[in-house]
N, C-alpha and C positions, 0 to 999 in steps of 0.2 A: 746510640749506635751509628757507626759509619760503615757504609758498604763501599768496597773498592773493587774495581774491575779493570784488569790490565788487558791491553790489546797491542798488536803490532809485532809480535814475535814472528819468527820464521827461520828459514834456511838462507844463509848468505855466504858468499865466498870470502876468503881472506882479503882484507882491504876494503871490503864493502861497508855499507851503512844500513842502519835500521833506526826507526824512531818508534819507541814504545810510548804508549799513552795509558794513563790511569784515570778513570772517571770515578768521582766520589759522589755519594748521595747519602742523605739522612740527617746531616747536621751542617752547621755553618762551616763551610770548607776553610774559610780564612782563619778559623780558630785553631787550625791544625798545622804543625810542622809535618813535612812529608819526607819520605826517603825511598830510595830504591836499594834493594838487596838482591843477591843472587846465590844460588846453590847448585853446585855441580855434583854429579853422582859420587857418592862416597865422601863428600866434603861437607863441612859445616857451612851454614848460611853466613855470607859475608856482606859487609857494607859496601855499597857502590857509590852512592851520592846522597846528599841530604840538602834540603832547602828549608829556610825559615818561613814562618807564616807570611811575612811581608814579601818574600821572594828576593829580597835584597842580598841576603847572605846564603852562600852555598858552600859546600865542602865535598871533596872527592877523595876516594881511595887513591893511593899512589899509582896503582895498577891501571887506572883509567884516566888519570889527570891528563888534560890536553887532548883527549880523544872523545870523551863523553861530556855532554852538557845537560844539566837538569834545569827545568824551567816550570813555572806554574802560571795558571790563569785563574785567578780567584773568581772572576766573573763567570767562567765556564765550569768551575769545579774540576779542573783537570791539572795533572802534573805529568810532564813529558820527560823522556830521557832520549836525547839524540846521541846515537852511538856511531862514531866514525872510525875508520881504520881498524876494523874489527880483526881480531886474532882468534886462532883456535881455542886459546885459553879463556876466551870470553864466553864459550859455550856453557850454558847453564839455564836453569829456570829462574826468571827474573820476577821479583815480587815488589809490589808497591806497599808502603806502610804509612800509617798516620798516627800522630801522637798529639793529643790535646795539649796546648801550651799557652801559658799566660804571657810568655816572653816573645815578642814579635820578631826578635832578631836571632833567636836560637835555632840551631839545627842539632840533630842527634845522630849518633853513629853506631849505637849498640842496639841489637835486635830487642833486647828486653826493655828498652826505652819506649818502644812503640806499643800502642794499644790495639790497633786494627791492621789486618793484613788482607791483601787480595789473594786470589787463587793461584796466581802466577801465570807466566807466559814463557814458552820455550824459545830460546835463541840458540841456534846451531850455526857455527861458523866452520865451513868446510875448507880443507886445503887441497 
């Protein structure tokens, strides 16, 4: 079992920044590929960013590319999402997810690929 806990959400104005953090516990963090997803009211959960076990490979949804950065610290068991130039359409509950992987360079983009999920943190971008 892996337990995930997100933090850092809140209310921010258009063009502002937030940094989300996800703390993992329970198993060897470096054995897991990690991802961030979001879900807005009335919409399906969507992929935001993914990072491989090693941290060397990352991937972003087109809607956030160039504005968001995913990173991980395997020594601290954390994965962060730096969000800049925020837009109203970024408003959603953001979830951290973990997937056990034997491939150190792989990231995953589909919710069903992931084994563990956090409770989510609300991000609201006001105009």
